[in-house]
C-alpha positions in Angstrom: 39.6 -107.4 -11.7 42.8 -105.6 -10.0 46.2 -106.7 -11.5 47.3 -109.9 -10.2 51.1 -109.9 -9.2 50.9 -113.6 -8.6 50.2 -114.9 -12.0 52.0 -114.9 -14.9 53.3 -111.5 -16.5 50.8 -110.6 -19.1 51.5 -108.8 -22.7 49.6 -105.8 -23.3 47.5 -105.5 -25.9 47.6 -102.4 -28.9 44.4 -101.9 -30.9 44.9 -101.4 -34.3 43.3 -101.7 -37.7 40.4 -103.3 -36.2 42.0 -105.8 -34.1 43.6 -106.4 -30.8 47.4 -107.1 -31.6 50.2 -108.2 -28.8 53.4 -106.7 -29.9 57.1 -108.7 -31.1 59.9 -109.3 -28.6 59.7 -109.3 -24.8 58.7 -105.4 -24.8 59.0 -103.2 -21.7 58.8 -104.6 -18.5 56.0 -101.8 -16.3 55.6 -102.4 -12.7 53.5 -101.9 -9.3 54.4 -98.4 -8.5 53.3 -100.0 -4.8 54.9 -103.2 -4.8 57.9 -102.6 -7.4 56.3 -106.1 -9.1 56.4 -106.4 -12.2 52.5 -106.6 -13.9 53.2 -106.6 -17.5 55.2 -105.8 -20.9 54.5 -103.6 -23.2 55.4 -103.6 -27.0 54.7 -102.3 -30.4 57.2 -104.1 -32.6 55.4 -105.0 -35.7 53.0 -102.3 -35.7 52.4 -100.6 -39.0 52.0 -97.0 -38.3 51.2 -96.0 -41.5 48.7 -98.8 -41.8 46.8 -97.2 -38.9 47.2 -94.1 -39.8 45.2 -94.9 -43.0 42.9 -96.7 -41.5 41.7 -94.3 -39.2 41.6 -91.9 -41.9 39.6 -94.3 -44.7 37.6 -96.3 -42.2 37.0 -94.4 -39.1 37.2 -90.6 -41.0 34.0 -91.2 -42.8 32.0 -93.0 -40.7 32.4 -89.9 -38.5 32.2 -87.4 -40.7 28.7 -89.0 -41.6 27.4 -88.2 -38.4 25.6 -84.9 -37.3 27.1 -83.1 -34.1 23.7 -84.6 -32.5 24.5 -88.1 -33.4 28.4 -87.9 -32.3 26.9 -86.0 -28.9 24.8 -89.1 -28.4 27.7 -91.4 -29.1 29.3 -89.9 -26.6 26.9 -89.9 -23.7 26.1 -93.7 -24.7 30.0 -94.1 -23.7 30.0 -92.6 -21.0 27.3 -94.4 -19.4 28.8 -97.5 -20.2 32.3 -96.4 -19.1 30.7 -95.6 -15.2 29.5 -99.2 -15.2 32.4 -100.4 -15.4 34.5 -98.0 -13.4 34.8 -100.1 -10.5 36.9 -102.2 -12.9 39.3 -99.4 -13.8 39.6 -98.4 -9.6 41.0 -102.0 -9.3 43.7 -101.6 -12.1 44.6 -98.1 -11.1 45.3 -98.7 -7.7 48.7 -100.1 -9.3 49.5 -96.8 -10.5 50.3 -95.4 -7.0 46.8 -93.8 -7.0 44.8 -93.4 -4.1 40.9 -93.7 -4.5 40.7 -89.8 -4.7 43.6 -90.0 -7.2 41.6 -92.3 -9.5 38.1 -90.6 -9.0 40.2 -87.4 -10.7 41.8 -89.9 -13.4 38.4 -92.5 -13.8 35.4 -90.3 -13.5 36.9 -86.9 -14.3 37.7 -88.3 -17.4 34.5 -89.9 -18.0 32.9 -86.8 -17.2 34.8 -84.9 -20.5 32.5 -87.6 -22.6 29.4 -86.4 -20.6 30.8 -82.8 -21.1 31.1 -82.8 -24.9 27.8 -84.5 -25.7 26.1 -82.0 -23.9 27.3 -78.9 -26.0 25.4 -80.7 -29.0 22.7 -79.0 -28.0 25.2 -75.7 -28.9 25.6 -77.1 -32.5 23.4 -77.8 -35.4 22.1 -81.0 -36.4 24.1 -80.8 -39.4 28.0 -82.8 -39.9 29.0 -79.2 -40.3 28.3 -75.8 -38.8 28.1 -72.5 -39.2 30.4 -69.8 -37.2 30.2 -65.9 -36.5 28.0 -63.7 -38.1 27.2 -62.7 -41.6 29.5 -60.5 -43.4 27.8 -57.9 -45.6 29.9 -57.3 -48.6 27.5 -55.3 -51.0 25.5 -51.8 -51.0 22.1 -54.0 -52.1 22.9 -57.2 -50.3 23.5 -59.4 -53.2 26.4 -60.7 -52.1 27.3 -62.0 -48.8 30.1 -63.7 -46.7 30.0 -66.4 -43.8 32.2 -69.1 -42.4 31.6 -72.7 -42.0 33.5 -75.5 -40.3 33.7 -79.1 -41.2 35.8 -82.0 -40.5 39.1 -82.0 -41.0 39.5 -85.4 -43.1 42.4 -86.9 -40.8 43.7 -88.8 -37.7 44.0 -87.1 -34.4 47.0 -88.4 -32.7 47.0 -87.9 -28.7 50.9 -88.7 -27.4 49.7 -88.5 -23.5 51.4 -88.5 -20.1 52.0 -91.2 -17.5 50.1 -89.3 -14.6 46.5 -89.7 -15.6 46.3 -92.7 -18.0 42.5 -92.2 -18.5 41.4 -88.7 -17.8 44.6 -88.2 -20.4 43.0 -90.1 -22.9 39.1 -89.1 -22.5 40.1 -85.2 -22.2 41.3 -85.6 -25.4 39.5 -87.9 -27.5 36.4 -86.6 -26.5 36.7 -83.5 -28.2 37.8 -84.8 -31.5 34.9 -87.7 -32.0 32.7 -84.8 -31.6 34.4 -83.0 -34.1 33.8 -86.0 -36.4 37.4 -87.2 -36.5 39.0 -90.4 -35.5 42.2 -91.0 -33.1 45.4 -92.8 -32.2 46.2 -93.3 -28.3 49.6 -93.2 -27.2 49.3 -93.0 -23.8 52.5 -93.3 -21.7 53.9 -97.4 -21.4 54.7 -96.8 -17.9 51.0 -96.8 -16.9 49.0 -98.4 -20.1 48.1 -101.1 -18.2 44.9 -98.8 -17.4 44.5 -97.1 -20.1 44.0 -100.6 -22.4 41.5 -101.9 -20.0 39.7 -98.7 -20.7 40.2 -99.4 -24.6 39.1 -103.1 -24.2 35.8 -101.6 -22.7 34.9 -99.1 -25.1 35.9 -101.8 -28.0 33.4 -104.2 -26.3 30.7 -102.1 -26.0 30.7 -101.3 -29.7 29.4 -97.2 -29.2 31.6 -96.4 -31.3 32.6 -96.7 -35.3 34.9 -99.0 -36.5 37.7 -96.9 -36.7 37.4 -94.4 -34.7 39.6 -95.7 -32.0 43.2 -97.2 -32.1 45.9 -97.6 -29.6 49.3 -97.7 -29.0 50.8 -99.2 -25.8 54.2 -99.3 -26.5 56.8 -96.9 -28.6 55.2 -94.9 -30.8 58.4 -94.0 -32.6 58.0 -93.0 -35.9 54.3 -92.4 -36.4 55.1 -88.8 -36.9 56.9 -89.8 -40.0 53.1 -91.0 -41.3 50.9 -87.6 -40.9 49.7 -85.9 -43.4 48.1 -82.1 -43.7 44.6 -83.1 -42.4 45.6 -84.3 -39.3 46.4 -83.1 -35.4 49.0 -84.5 -33.3 48.6 -83.5 -29.3 51.0 -83.9 -26.9 51.4 -84.0 -23.5 54.1 -84.0 -20.8 57.6 -82.5 -20.8 58.4 -79.5 -22.6 61.6 -81.1 -23.5 60.2 -83.4 -25.2 57.5 -81.5 -26.5 59.9 -79.1 -28.1 61.8 -82.1 -30.0 58.3 -83.5 -31.4 57.3 -79.9 -32.6 60.6 -79.8 -34.6 59.8 -82.8 -36.5 60.4 -82.7 -39.9 57.3 -84.1 -41.5 54.9 -81.8 -39.4 56.4 -78.3 -40.6 56.5 -80.3 -44.2 53.0 -81.0 -44.0 52.0 -77.8 -41.9 50.2 -80.4 -39.6 48.3 -78.8 -36.3 50.3 -79.5 -33.3 48.7 -79.0 -29.8 51.5 -79.2 -26.9 50.5 -79.0 -23.3 53.4 -79.1 -21.3 54.1 -79.6 -17.6 54.8 -75.9 -16.0 56.0 -74.0 -13.1 52.5 -73.1 -11.4 51.7 -70.8 -8.6 49.7 -70.3 -5.9 49.5 -66.9 -4.0 48.5 -65.5 -1.0 47.0 -62.0 -1.0 48.7 -59.5 1.3 45.5 -58.7 2.5 45.2 -62.3 4.2 46.5 -62.5 7.8 46.2 -66.2 10.1 43.1 -64.9 11.5 41.0 -65.0 8.5 39.3 -67.4 6.8 41.6 -67.2 3.6 44.5 -68.1 5.4 42.8 -71.7 6.0 41.5 -71.5 2.3 45.1 -71.2 1.2 46.9 -74.0 3.1 44.3 -76.8 2.5 44.8 -75.5 -1.4 48.5 -76.0 -1.6 48.8 -79.5 0.5 46.1 -81.0 -1.7 48.0 -79.8 -5.0 51.2 -81.1 -3.0 49.8 -84.4 -2.5 46.7 -85.4 -4.8 48.6 -88.1 -7.1 51.8 -87.5 -4.8 52.3 -84.1 -6.9 52.5 -85.7 -10.4 50.0 -83.2 -11.8 50.8 -81.0 -14.6 48.9 -78.4 -12.6 50.0 -78.7 -9.2 51.3 -75.7 -7.0 55.5 -75.7 -7.7 56.0 -72.2 -6.5 54.1 -71.1 -3.3 54.1 -67.0 -3.0 53.2 -65.5 0.2 53.7 -61.8 1.8 57.5 -61.7 3.5 55.9 -61.7 6.7 53.7 -64.4 6.9 56.5 -66.9 5.5 56.7 -68.0 9.1 52.9 -68.6 9.5 52.9 -70.4 6.2 55.6 -73.0 7.1 54.2 -73.6 10.3 50.5 -74.6 8.8 52.0 -76.5 6.1 54.3 -78.2 8.3 51.6 -79.0 10.7 49.1 -80.2 8.0 51.4 -82.3 5.9 52.6 -84.1 9.0 48.9 -85.7 9.3 49.5 -86.9 5.7 49.8 -90.8 5.8 51.3 -92.2 2.9 51.7 -96.0 1.5 49.5 -98.1 0.0 46.3 -96.6 -1.1 44.4 -99.8 0.0 45.4 -99.6 3.6 42.7 -97.6 5.4 43.7 -93.7 6.7 46.7 -93.3 3.5 46.2 -90.2 1.7 48.9 -90.1 -0.5 50.2 -93.4 -2.8 53.4 -93.7 -4.7 55.2 -91.9 -7.7 54.1 -93.8 -10.8 57.4 -95.7 -11.1 60.5 -96.0 -9.6 62.3 -94.0 -12.7 59.7 -91.3 -12.0 61.1 -91.4 -8.1 64.5 -91.3 -9.5 63.8 -88.6 -12.0 62.6 -86.4 -8.8 65.6 -87.0 -6.6 67.4 -85.7 -9.3 65.4 -82.4 -9.7 65.2 -82.2 -5.6 69.3 -82.3 -5.1 69.7 -79.5 -8.0 66.6 -77.6 -6.2 68.8 -78.1 -3.2 72.1 -76.1 -4.7 70.4 -72.7 -4.4 67.3 -72.8 -1.8 66.7 -75.1 1.7 64.8 -77.4 2.6 62.6 -76.4 5.4 60.2 -79.1 5.6 60.9 -82.7 5.0 64.6 -84.5 4.6 66.4 -85.4 1.5 70.4 -87.0 1.9 71.3 -88.0 -1.6 73.9 -90.1 -0.9 72.5 -91.7 2.1 70.6 -95.3 1.4 67.3 -93.8 3.2 67.6 -90.6 1.5 64.2 -89.1 2.9 65.3 -89.6 6.4 65.0 -92.1 9.3 61.1 -90.9 10.3 59.8 -91.4 6.7 57.6 -94.2 6.7 55.1 -95.5 4.5 51.7 -97.9 5.9 51.1 -101.0 4.6 53.8 -101.1 1.8 57.6 -101.2 2.0 59.3 -97.6 1.0 62.1 -99.6 -0.9 60.4 -101.5 -3.2 57.9 -98.7 -3.7 58.2 -95.5 -5.7 57.3 -93.5 -2.5 58.7 -89.9 -1.6 57.3 -87.7 1.3 56.6 -84.4 0.3 59.5 -82.1 0.6 59.1 -77.8 0.8 61.9 -75.1 0.1 62.3 -72.1 1.0 63.8 -69.4 -1.5 64.8 -66.5 0.0 65.8 -64.7 -2.9 64.1 -65.3 -5.7 65.0 -62.6 -8.0 68.5 -63.8 -7.8 68.2 -68.0 -7.5 65.9 -68.8 -9.9 65.9 -72.3 -10.2 62.8 -72.5 -8.7 61.4 -70.9 -11.7 63.3 -73.0 -14.4 63.7 -76.6 -12.8 60.2 -78.8 -12.4 60.3 -82.1 -9.6 57.3 -83.6 -10.9 56.2 -84.9 -7.4 55.3 -84.0 -4.1 57.7 -80.9 -4.2 57.1 -77.3 -4.0 58.5 -74.0 -2.8 57.9 -71.3 -0.5 58.9 -67.7 -2.3 58.8 -64.6 -0.3 57.3 -61.0 -1.6 56.6 -57.7 -0.9 53.9 -56.1 -2.7 51.3 -57.6 -5.4 53.4 -55.8 -8.1 56.0 -58.5 -7.0 54.2 -61.6 -6.3 53.0 -60.5 -10.6 56.8 -60.3 -11.8 57.3 -63.4 -9.2 54.3 -65.3 -11.1 55.5 -64.5 -14.7 59.3 -65.7 -14.2 57.8 -69.6 -14.6 58.0 -68.6 -18.2 54.2 -69.6 -19.1 52.4 -71.4 -16.3 49.1 -73.7 -17.1 47.7 -72.1 -14.3 47.8 -69.8 -11.1 46.0 -69.0 -8.3 45.4 -66.3 -5.7 43.5 -66.4 -2.7 42.8 -63.3 -1.7 39.5 -61.1 -0.2 40.3 -58.2 -1.9 38.8 -57.0 -5.2 41.4 -54.7 -6.3 44.5 -57.3 -5.1 42.6 -59.8 -7.2 42.0 -57.5 -10.3 45.1 -56.2 -10.1 46.8 -59.5 -9.9 44.7 -61.6 -13.0 45.4 -58.9 -15.2 49.0 -58.3 -14.3 49.6 -62.4 -14.8 47.5 -63.3 -16.9 50.1 -62.4 -20.3 51.7 -65.8 -18.7 49.4 -67.7 -17.6 46.3 -70.1 -19.3 43.7 -70.1 -16.3 43.9 -68.2 -13.0 41.7 -69.4 -10.4 40.7 -66.3 -7.9 40.0 -67.8 -4.3 38.2 -66.3 -1.0 35.5 -67.7 1.4 32.5 -66.9 -0.4 33.2 -69.5 -3.3 35.9 -71.7 -1.1 33.0 -74.9 -0.5 32.3 -75.0 -4.5 35.2 -74.1 -6.2 36.7 -76.7 -8.1 40.0 -75.9 -7.1 43.5 -74.5 -8.3 44.3 -78.0 -10.0 41.2 -78.9 -11.9 41.1 -78.3 -15.5 37.4 -78.0 -16.6 36.0 -78.9 -19.7 34.2 -76.1 -20.8 37.2 -74.0 -19.9 40.8 -74.1 -22.1 43.4 -75.9 -20.4 47.0 -75.1 -21.7 49.4 -72.0 -21.5 51.8 -70.3 -23.0 55.6 -70.5 -23.4 56.8 -73.3 -21.5 53.1 -74.5 -20.8 53.5 -75.3 -24.3 51.5 -72.3 -25.9 48.8 -74.6 -27.1 45.0 -75.3 -25.9 42.8 -78.4 -24.8 39.3 -78.9 -24.1 37.5 -75.2 -23.9 34.0 -76.1 -24.8 33.0 -75.5 -28.2 36.7 -73.9 -28.8 37.9 -77.1 -28.5 36.2 -78.6 -31.1 37.2 -76.1 -33.7 41.0 -77.0 -33.2 39.6 -80.3 -35.3 37.3 -78.3 -37.7 38.7 -76.1 -41.2 37.0 -73.3 -40.8 36.2 -71.9 -44.5 34.9 -68.5 -45.7 32.6 -69.1 -48.0 30.7 -66.4 -50.6 27.9 -66.0 -52.8 24.1 -64.6 -52.5 21.7 -64.9 -49.3 19.9 -67.3 -51.5 23.2 -69.3 -52.2 24.4 -69.1 -48.7 20.9 -70.0 -47.4 21.1 -73.0 -49.3 24.6 -74.2 -48.3 24.1 -73.4 -44.7 20.3 -74.4 -43.9 20.3 -71.1 -41.9 18.3 -68.4 -43.4 20.2 -65.2 -44.2 18.5 -61.9 -45.2 17.8 -61.0 -48.2 17.2 -64.7 -49.8 14.3 -65.4 -51.5 11.9 -66.8 -49.3 10.5 -70.2 -49.3 6.9 -71.2 -49.6 4.9 -67.9 -48.3 1.6 -67.0 -46.5 0.2 -64.1 -47.3 -2.5 -63.0 -44.8 -5.4 -61.1 -46.4 -6.1 -57.8 -44.7 -9.3 -57.4 -43.0 -11.1 -59.2 -39.4 -12.9 -62.6 -39.9 -11.2 -63.4 -43.4 -9.5 -67.0 -43.8 -6.6 -68.5 -45.1 -8.6 -71.2 -46.8 -6.2 -74.1 -47.8 -2.8 -72.4 -46.9 -1.0 -73.7 -43.5 0.0 -70.7 -41.5 3.6 -72.0 -40.1 2.1 -72.1 -36.7 0.3 -74.8 -37.9 2.7 -77.3 -39.5 5.0 -79.7 -37.2 8.7 -79.7 -36.5 9.4 -82.5 -39.7 7.0 -80.0 -41.9 8.4 -77.0 -41.5 11.4 -75.7 -43.8 14.2 -73.0 -43.8 12.5 -70.3 -45.6 9.0 -70.9 -44.9 7.7 -67.4 -44.8 4.6 -65.3 -43.3 3.4 -62.3 -44.7 1.4 -60.5 -41.7 -1.1 -58.3 -41.7 -0.8 -54.9 -41.1 -1.7 -52.3 -38.1 -1.3 -48.6 -37.7 0.2 -47.4 -34.4 -2.1 -45.0 -32.5 -1.4 -42.4 -29.8 -3.4 -44.2 -27.8 -1.3 -47.9 -28.3 1.9 -45.6 -27.2 -0.3 -44.4 -24.0 -1.9 -47.9 -23.0 1.9 -49.3 -23.6 3.3 -46.9 -20.9 0.3 -47.4 -18.5 0.5 -51.2 -18.4 4.2 -51.7 -19.0 5.6 -48.9 -16.5 7.7 -47.7 -18.9 6.7 -43.8 -19.3 10.3 -42.7 -20.8 10.0 -39.0 -22.1 10.6 -39.9 -25.6 7.3 -41.5 -25.7 5.2 -39.5 -23.7 6.5 -35.7 -22.9 6.7 -34.3 -27.0 7.8 -30.9 -25.0 11.6 -32.6 -23.9 12.1 -33.8 -27.9 14.8 -30.9 -28.5 18.1 -32.2 -28.8 17.1 -35.7 -29.4 16.6 -37.8 -33.0 13.1 -37.8 -32.3 10.6 -35.4 -34.4 7.9 -36.4 -32.0 6.5 -39.3 -29.4 7.9 -42.0 -30.5 6.5 -46.1 -29.9 8.1 -48.0 -27.9 10.5 -50.7 -28.9 9.3 -53.1 -27.0 5.5 -52.1 -27.9 6.5 -52.7 -31.9 7.7 -56.3 -31.4 4.8 -57.6 -29.0 2.5 -55.6 -32.1 4.5 -57.9 -34.1 4.2 -60.9 -32.4 -0.2 -60.2 -32.5 0.5 -60.2 -36.1 2.4 -63.2 -36.2 1.2 -65.6 -33.9 -1.4 -67.9 -34.7 -3.8 -68.4 -31.4 -5.5 -71.9 -31.6 -3.4 -74.6 -30.0 -1.2 -76.1 -32.3 2.2 -77.8 -33.1 4.1 -74.2 -31.8 4.0 -75.2 -28.0 5.8 -72.3 -26.6 8.1 -69.3 -27.1 11.1 -69.4 -24.8 13.3 -66.4 -25.7 15.0 -63.7 -28.3 18.4 -64.2 -29.5 18.9 -61.2 -31.0 16.6 -57.6 -31.1 16.7 -54.6 -33.0 14.7 -51.6 -33.5 16.4 -50.0 -36.6 14.0 -47.0 -37.2 12.0 -44.9 -35.1 7.5 -45.4 -35.9 5.7 -42.6 -34.8 1.8 -42.4 -34.0 0.1 -43.0 -37.9 3.1 -44.8 -39.2 2.2 -48.3 -40.5 3.9 -51.7 -39.7 3.6 -55.2 -40.9 6.1 -58.4 -40.4 8.1 -60.8 -42.3 8.2 -63.8 -40.2 10.4 -66.8 -41.6 12.1 -69.6 -40.8 15.4 -69.4 -39.5 16.7 -72.5 -38.5 16.1 -76.0 -37.0 17.6 -77.6 -34.4 17.0 -80.6 -32.9 16.6 -81.7 -29.1 16.8 -84.7 -27.8 15.3 -83.7 -24.0 11.2 -84.3 -24.4 8.8 -81.2 -23.0 7.4 -82.0 -19.7 3.9 -80.9 -19.1 2.9 -78.6 -16.7 0.3 -79.5 -14.1 -3.0 -77.9 -14.6 -3.5 -74.7 -12.6 -7.3 -73.2 -12.8 -7.9 -69.9 -13.2 -10.7 -67.3 -12.2 -10.5 -65.9 -15.9 -11.4 -69.3 -17.9 -14.2 -70.9 -18.4 -15.5 -73.9 -15.9 -13.5 -76.5 -16.8 -10.8 -75.4 -18.5 -7.1 -74.4 -17.1 -3.8 -73.0 -18.4 -0.3 -74.7 -17.7 2.0 -73.8 -13.9 5.5 -73.8 -15.2 7.8 -75.4 -13.1 5.0 -78.3 -11.9 5.7 -82.1 -12.2 5.0 -83.4 -15.6 1.1 -84.6 -16.4 -1.7 -84.8 -19.0 -1.5 -85.0 -22.5 2.1 -82.7 -23.7 4.2 -85.0 -21.0 7.2 -87.0 -22.3 6.3 -84.8 -26.1 9.1 -84.7 -28.3 9.7 -81.4 -29.8 12.5 -79.3 -32.2 14.0 -76.1 -31.6 13.0 -73.4 -34.5 14.2 -70.3 -34.8 12.1 -67.6 -36.5 13.3 -64.3 -38.2 11.2 -61.4 -37.1 11.4 -58.8 -39.6 9.3 -55.9 -38.8 9.1 -53.3 -41.6 7.5 -49.9 -42.8 4.3 -49.8 -44.3 3.2 -46.3 -44.4 1.6 -44.7 -47.2 4.0 -41.9 -48.8 1.7 -39.1 -47.6 2.5 -40.3 -43.7 6.2 -40.8 -44.2 6.8 -37.4 -46.1 4.6 -36.4 -43.8 7.6 -37.3 -40.6 10.4 -36.8 -42.9 11.2 -40.1 -42.0 14.6 -41.7 -43.1 12.9 -44.8 -44.6 11.2 -46.1 -47.8 7.9 -48.9 -47.8 9.0 -51.9 -47.1 12.9 -51.1 -45.0 13.5 -53.0 -41.4 12.6 -51.2 -38.6 13.1 -53.5 -36.4 14.6 -57.2 -36.5 14.6 -60.4 -33.8 15.5 -63.8 -33.9 12.7 -65.7 -31.4 12.9 -69.2 -30.5 9.8 -71.5 -30.1 9.5 -75.1 -29.4 7.3 -77.1 -32.0 6.3 -80.5 -31.5 7.0 -83.4 -33.3 4.7 -85.6 -35.9 6.8 -88.5 -35.2 6.4 -89.2 -31.5 8.1 -92.4 -31.3 7.5 -95.2 -29.2 
């Protein structure tokens, strides 16, 4: 239900050590940003912060760490689906923060979207409690000693100190990452809008989807919690640069070397390229983008446009276009039809923004809007709101400044009014625009609207060192663009300098902030056993060697393609029959593939090359290798859907012989059932038989079949006689690898479930 301002004011609940707790004392009063009425109080007095941290580490942490990445990912998906079912409740409460329906969509469904996004990342991680990172390091000549890196969950707690502007997204965009990594969280939302965060947390706890101890909530003050952090903890902060610097210098954080991630508000800019004139579509795109960033959440976004950087000969056109579009912007109660912009989060925030506007007014002039700081009507008599009392709610209109000398009057590059306030800044050249953008001393985001690729490249490369994200916008991508102010789960959110120097989200990158990276060293066999990934040079597991000659069976031996997903083990190996490459092989493959590169067919053209004679195609060698390791009859291996890596390391000449060592490298869980294709009659098959047509609707016996993904090492080796190797004087010994690839297959599971 929406917050009922006619009923008694209620006290918000904290959630600590497995129970909802009202703080002691009267607490801080919280107000409806639209009506000014008191809606709740919040207190954390009486909470034992040390106990909360210990509870997370000893109760929530072990349970999350026992789960695999796939299990955590499915947990996030279930939670996201549950919260989506409850979203109408959150929208009703969000109104009291001053947010419009569009603002709330960004906060509520945008936050839930982060849970979905990180749930999907499970497919990029193993079904393990840890993961392997990067490539193997070959540390010895004979490959008996190698190194690798593993990443395991930190055994601490993530403490998230969040800003007031996004009480839902600000929490979910962070906890999605630490939960997926296997780390519990204590969330401290900004108290002024914590009534919305509390509502979401209550639904999360009620769902019983998370293990106990994975989430705790502090609605009131969290002053003193950092005195209890330990080296395995992670602290994140979103808010003002001044508060972030104060927290970052906490003695305990320094003593324990605690990872601290800061995302501070910054003076982001939007640049209009010198190629864009009012008659081009990019001009309208620019105006719409700037207005959206000024009015969304009433300008209370860490990514909002604070500096509008435009060519000096376009200032008047930009001013006129902005003025016209902002004039149609209706401000008021978001529940009233037609209202496009709500209020600030509270009267205290309104007071702070007024102070910043007054400060900026000393070095630049207002060209859109009015501001009379000493007046009873500071925004002018023309300022009106719809459906609400502008003197009770935290309302203010957009204010646009013009700074005609931005290299001298620099307040616009250092003073941020966290509301619907921005400054037009003229520039002469793209070099000027880059210099002005960088005068913000580090920003979360910059955007440039241009149709000129050279201008875009010059700006991006010139400004990137001072920005966490840069959007290049033009008519081609505008319809599908997510916009200047929208951080995305799979891209980093953060920035250098004033912006805090940290990173959030970023897809897989964000997960590693909550993992400990450890180098491991040992034999290939030992590293294989630890990582569950086959390392080249490790001892093989159960090995099947195919007998040479036509028609010879396997006896009681089982070909790897005959094994179900559960039956395969990392290290299972097949040693194939051998094949001697002929001139006819090369000629036939050239005709079939159309690859008639000179090295394969023109012996007179080889002078000055590395080849001693015409050489077999690398792709023929790989194709012939498949012919050696594939088991043709229908079995558990359902399809080959790609190659991760492929290298041809030595030339193969006619007369040379190859064999394949085919090894199960890694097994990956897959929770998406394989759908069958519709049978398609083929004129090349006997009557009654069929082949599958890809992309068709599911049908037949394979519909909904449970499969896993198996990676195989295809190690193609030289099996030539000494006589042949001497004949071609090749730099290869018996058994040496001449080509290597990793292929991916989908393998049917024995257990198909219900």
